[in-house]
N, C-alpha and C positions, 0 to 999 in steps of 0.2 A: 074155608079156603078163600082168598082175596077176592072180591068181586072187582070188575074191570072199571074202576072209576079212582080219582084220586083221594078218598078217604083214608085216614090213618088207620090201620088195623094190625093188630098182633097175629102173626101165623108162626106157630112153633116158636122158635127162639127169636125170630126175626120180625121187626117192625115194620110194615110195608108203608112206604111214603107216598109213592105216586105212580101212575102206569106209564111206562116207558113205550110200548109198543107191542104189537102182536104179530106174530109169523106164521107160517104156514104150519107149525107143528107145536108151538111155545106162545106164551104170554110172557112177557118180561115187566118187571116192576123195579122201581128205585127201593131200597129197602136199607134197612139199620141193622148190623149184625153186632148186638152188645157182646158176644164172646170176644171180638177182636176190635171192638170199638171203631168201625170203619163202615162209610156208605158203601154199599155193593150193589149189584145187579143181580136178581134173582129170577130164573126162568122156569115157569111150570109148565109142564107138558100138557096139552090141552086133553080136557076131560074126554072127548070122542076116542082119543088115541089110548088112552088108558085102560079102555076095555079090552084091547088086544093085549092078553098077558104076554106073548112073545115080544110085541114091540117095546112093551113097558121093561122088560128084563134087558132088551137089547139097547135102550136110551141109557138105563143106568150104567151097563157095563161100558157102553162107549164113552158115557160121560166120564165115567171113572179113569178109562183110558186117556182121555184128555186131560185130566186132574193130574196125572203123572209129569204134564209138559210144564217146566218151567223155564221160560226163555225171555229175553228182555223185548222180543218181538211176538210174543203169543200171550193174549188176555189170560190172567191166571184165573184158575179154577180153585175156589176156595173150599167148596163143601159140595157132596152129591148125596142124595137121599130122597126119603119120600115123607111127605107131612099129608095126614088124611088121606092116604092113598094116592096122593098125587107126586109123582118124580119131580124133583127140581134140581137145578143147578146153581148153585151160589157162586157168582164171578166177580172179578173185577170190574168197578165202573170205569168206563173208558172216557177220557177227557179228550175231546176233538171231534172230527166229522168224518162220517164215512166216506171213502173215495169218490164213490159214484155220486154223492151230492155236492162234491166241490167239482166235479166234471161237469153235472148237471147246471152249476151255477157259473159255468163259462171258464173256469179257472185254468190256466195253462201251465205247464210242467215243461220246464228246460229239460235239456238232454241229461245233464247233471241230476237232475231231481228225478226224472225217470230211472237213471241208473242207481240212484241211493235208494229208491224204492224197490227195485227188483234185487238188489244186494240183501237186504232186510230180509223180503220175502224168502228168497232163496236160503237164507241163514235159519229163519224161523222152520221152514219147510225139512232141511236137513236136518235139523234136532229132532222134528215130530217124526220124520221117517226112520230115524236111527233108533227111535223108542218103538217102533213099529205101528205108528198111527199114521194114517193116510187122511187128509182132511176130506177131498171129495168135493168141495163146493168153495172153491176159490174163485172170488169174483170182487169187484169193487165194494159192494156192500159190506161185505165182510173185513174190508180192510180199513182200519179207522186211523186217520191222519193226525199228528198232534196240531195243535193251535199253532206252533210254529214251522209247521211241516217240515221238520229235521228227522222224524221217526215215525215210524208205524207199528202198528200191533194186528196180528192177524186174530180175528174172533170166531165163534161158531164152531170150534173144535168139538161141540157137543153132539154134531151128528157124524163126528169123524168115524172112519172105518177102520177097524182093529185087525190089521194083517194076522194072519196066522202065523205062528213061530215057524212052522215046517214048509208051508206053502201059500202061495198068492191065492186069495178068496176070490170067488165067483160073484158077481152080482147076479142077482135072480132076474130072470125074464119078466119085464114088466115092473121091476122094483129099481128104477133107475134114480139113484139119489144124487142132488145137484141142480144147478141152474143150467137150463138146454144151452144157452148162447156160450157158456164157459165150460163145457164138457170137452173132455177129449174124445177123440173118435171110438177107443174102445168102450169109454164110458157111456157114450150114448147109444153104442151098439150092443150093450148089455154085456161085454166080454170082460177079461180079467182086468183087475185094477190094481195098479201099484203105485209107488211115489211118482212114476214118469208122468202118470194121468195129472197130478197136481202141476207138474211142470208145464203141460201143456196149456194148462190154465192161467199160469202165470205167464206165459207167451202171449195170450189173448190179452190178460189184462196191461201188459208193456206195449202192445200194437195198439191198445186204444189209448194209452197215456201219449203216444207219440203221434197218432194219426188223428185222434179225436172220434175216431169211429171204431164201431165193431169189425173184427175179420169176417164173420159168419152171420148173415141176417137173411132171414126167408119169412113168409107169410104162416107157414104152417110148420109144425115141429117136426113132422116127418120131412118137410123138405129142408128145414133147417139141419137136421140129422144127415140128411143125403150131403148136404154141403160140407159139413165137418169132414164126413167120412171121405169125399169124394173130390172136393173142389181146392184149388188154393185160393187164398185170400187176396183181394188187390195189392199190388207191390208198394211198399212203403216209398220206395223211390219217387213214384208218381204222386203219393198224397203229402209226403214232407221231404222235399228232396234234400235237404240240409242235414239229414240223419246220418251219422256215421255208417261208414258201409259195415264196419266190424260189428255195430249194435244191430243192423238190420239182418246180418248173418246169424247173429245170435238168437234173434226173435224167431226167424226162419227155422233155426235148428230146434227150438222149443216147440213149432209148430209141425214139426214132422208127422205125417201120418202114423208112421211105425214107431212105436215106443224104441225101437233099438237105435234108431237114427237121433234121438232125443239126447239132451244132457242125460247122464245115467244116475244123476244124484243132485241134490240141492248142492251139495259142496262142489260140484264141477260147474253149475251154472253161475254160482257165487264168485269162485274163482275167475270165469272168464269175464265177469261184469267188473270185479276190482281190477283186473288185468286191464280191460277197456278204458276205466275211469282213470286209471294211472296214464295210459297212453294218451289220452286227450289232455291231462294235466300237462304232460311231458311236452305235447305238441303246441299248448298254449305257452310254455316257457321258450320252446324253440322256434316257434313260428316267427317272432321278431327278428331272428338271427337270418331268416332267408326271405327272398322276396318270391312270392308264390310264382308259379308260371303264368298264371292268367293275369296276374298284375305287370308282370315283366312285358308280356305281348302287348296288354293294352295300352301301357305307357309308351312302348317303342313305336306301335301302330300311330297312337295320338300324336307323338312327336314327330314321326316322318310325314303324316299327312298334314300337320299343322305348319311344318317348314313348307312344304311343296305347294300347299294352298296359300300360306302367307307371302311366299315370294311371287306367285302367280297372280294373285290378288293385288301386290304390289306395282306389278308390271303393269297389269291390266288397267288400273286405276290411273297411274301415270299415262298411259297412252290414251286413256278416255278423256282426262282433262287437257291433253294436248289437242286432241280433236275438238273438244268444245271451245277453248280458246280458238283454234283456227276457223271454227265457224263463226264465232262472235265476231272475230277480226274481218272476215269476208263480208259477214252482214253488215257491221259497223262502216266498212270502206264503201262497199256498195251504196248504203245509206246516204254516207256523207257525200258521195259524188254526185247522188239524186239531188239532194238538197242544193249542192253547189250550183248545178244546172237550173235550179228552179229560182236561186237567188241572183242570176247574172245580169237580168234585165233592169232589177231594181237598183242594183249596184252601179250598173253601167251608166242608169239615167240619174242616179243620186236621190232616189225616191226613198227617203229614209223611213217615211212613215209605215209605206207598205211594207218594207223590210222587217220593221217591226212587229207590224200586225201578223206578218208570216212567221216570225219565231214566236210569238206569244201563241198563234193557234199550235203550231207543233207541239209546246210545251204542254199545252193543256190536252191534247189528243194521244201524245205518247209518254211512255213511261222514260224519259231521258234525264240524266243530271243536270246536262246544262247544254246552251245552244249559243253559240258567239258568232257574228259576221264582222269581219274588218274590210275595209276598203283597200285600194292598192297602196296606201300610205302607211298601213298597219292601225289606223285608229278605228277603234270599234264601234259602229254604227247602229248595231242592234244587239241585244244579248239577255239571256234569261235572267242574269244579274245585272241590276240597275247601276251597281257601283263601277262596272266596266265601262259605261257608255263614256265617248268621248275621250277615251284614253288610249296610248297605244298598247296595242294586245301583246302580252307577254305568254310565251309557252309556259305551263306550269312544270317545273322539274319533276322527274320521275324516270321510271324504267322503260327504255325503247324496245318495243315489241317488233318483231319481224312481220313485215308485210309484203307477200309475193306478187301484189297488186301494183306495187310501183309508186304511184303519185300521192298517195294518202300517206302522211305519217302516223305512226301508231305509238302510243306510250300508255303506261299505267301510273297512276298517281294516287294520293290520298287526300281524301277532301272530308274533313271532319270524322276520320277515323275509318271512312268508307272509302274502299277500294273503287277506282273508277277507271275506265279505259277510254282514253281521249283520242278520237280522230281528227285530224287536221289536212282538209283538202282544199287545193285552189279553186278559185271562181275564174273561169277563163270565158273569154268571147272571142271567136274567131283566132284561137290557139294563142290567145295573149291573156295573160294574169292579169285580172283586175280588182282581185281582192282574194279573202281566205276565209273559210268556215270551220268551226270547231265544234265538234257533236262528241258531248260526253256521255257514256252508256254506264251506269251501275255497273258492277259486278255481283252485286248480293244474288240475283236469281240465278247467276251462273254457279256461284258458291253454293245456293242451296241444293241446285240439281246435283253438284259434284259431292256434297255431305249425303244426300240420298243413296246415291250410287255407293259410295264407300260402305254406308250402313247397311244397305242389300248384301254387299259383297262380304261383309264381316259376318252377318248373319249366315249367310250362305257358307262360308267358312266354318263357323262353330257349329251349324248343324251337320255339315260333313264329317267333322272332326267327332261329334256325339255320336254319329251312326256308326262310324267306324268303330270308334271305341266300344260302344255296345255290342256290334257284331263280333270284334275280336275277344271282348270278355265271354259273350256267349259260347264262340269257338273253343277258346282256352278252357271253359268250364267243361265243355264236351271231352276235351282232351284229359282234360284233369282227373275225371271221375273214373275212368278205366285204369289210368296210372297209378291212382291212390289205391283203386281196388288191387292191382297187382303187387303193388308194395306192401300193403297190408296182408295179402296171401303170402307172400314171400317171408313175411315175419311170423306168420303162422307155424309155416315150414321150418323156419329156423328155432321156433319155440318148442319144436318136437312134436307138433300136431300133424303128422305125416298123413292123417286121413283127410285133411283139408282139401277142398277143390273148389275152384271158383264156379264151374258148373253153370256160367251164363252163355247163352247163344248169341252171336252176333253174327251179321253178314258183311264183315269188313276184316281189315288187318288186324284190330284188335281180338276179333272171335278166333282167328286163327294163334294169336299169341296166347288167349284164354286157353284153347285147346291144348297148345305146345306145353302150356304150364302144367294142366291137369295130367297129361300122359307124364311128363316128368315126374311130378308128385307121385303117380300110381307107381312107375318103375323103382321110384326111390324107396317107397314104401314095401315094395316088393322085394328088393333087395335088403332092407334092414329087418323087415319083418315077413319072412316067407309065409305064404298062405294066409295073409291078413284078408279080410272080407273086403270086397268091392264098396266103396262108399258113394260112387259117383252115379248110381243109377238113378233114372229119371222117377219123379212120382208115378208115372204112369205104368211102371214095371210093379206097382206094389198090387198083392192081390186084393181082389174085390172084398168089401165086407157087407154083409147081410144087416139090413134094419130090425132092429128088435121091435116089437110091439110097442105103440105109445104108451107112455106111462098113464096111471090113472089120475085124475083131477086131485084126488084127495091124498096124494103122495106126501109124506113128511118132508117138510123143509126148514132149516134153522133160522133163527133171526139174531144177529149179532147184537150184542148189548152194548151201549155208550151213554155217554152223559152228555 
């Protein structure tokens, strides 16, 4: 017999090339079959299991049953026999990776990829079940995904259970075959096994592909089996909300505790998945023709809020600028009158030196653009601009601004591209005008304040629009989900599935609508199919199931062959 290392050795007609792996019941080698000149995988039953004559015969019988299966999604078995007292299975060497390895590596699967995997699984199982073969260990490790991820093959039918031609076999207590986390309730409890048990396992695989986690997990096998038999898994809606409701319902139906509530054949499951993938394709084509409700609501609310906020912000900004200008005018007028009072004595006494010193001190200590003082004849006697001295003062051309104060003339003009507000106040002594003073205040600081206010206002408007749009999107999504669910449920009834029920409880108007729909569907089913069984019972109404004893540690388990 081949030793478990990579040396090349002849075993029977097979040339053993290398060890591929060791499972719970068999060791798998890569080998060459000269009869068909092909590289194959050959699985030898462990020597310890060969001592049990009943088990040896069962292994060979079930392997031969699996050998009857020829399907593009099932690993082909070429030969079954014994070499030196060791039963073996010679099978197709699969190119690709087990699904569990892909998931462990963090591979993500789109909804369409999950559907395609489910369709191929259902097709393979429908074929096998039609031949009287139940796999009983459907799990990601036994699903080999091709390198381009467009096809799968189910491996390890070597431990498949051969159904009796006349009745469903019963698994012996304590002789539970399969992987606990992927077992059906009846399989975990040691109950009756048929093809619907495999479909429950398919539901677990699809659930794991969609959500990234197993639906049933526990610290002990007993606790795990109790969960499988009694508890519902976390809802897919919470774990992956974008999952189409129809796909969630397909998976939920696969995971029904009672076999009668599941798909009754792989064909039924395959047709449901094909219909779903066609629906998704049709929706992808039709989607550009319509504007979803959540998009309409979001755009309308965003446009409405943007309009209201834009108009409001424009009015507020305009009023704010007017208020700022009024404050600057009031400040400048008061300041120019004060300076006129301070300049009265030097102008009256014609002390031009003191007046010049006064102007220079003011310009050094204040952020003014200009300061000019003229006598009663209009001759400039002191100025921040030396070029104006001893010439007749001329007011610069500009925009006249209204000053409620009266005696101070205010205007806006440009100086080297900068806006300046000019204040011209009379210098009086005993109510007689003896000169004039012109104070120029730059408008740049006021513009900076105005721009800051406008920027903050724009930020507020954008934040408000974003908040309203996000809130509307969330609200519209909340409304869209039950609407889609109701629409899909109506399609189910329209397609002839009169046993379909929404079966979702809500404490709102949609809950009343769901309840009314279910009552309508039940009444319609009763009219068309009198005496049809109720299909909307709660899971809590299901009969309790007793746990079988925990399976022994040395129970056989198969290992899929792959390359």
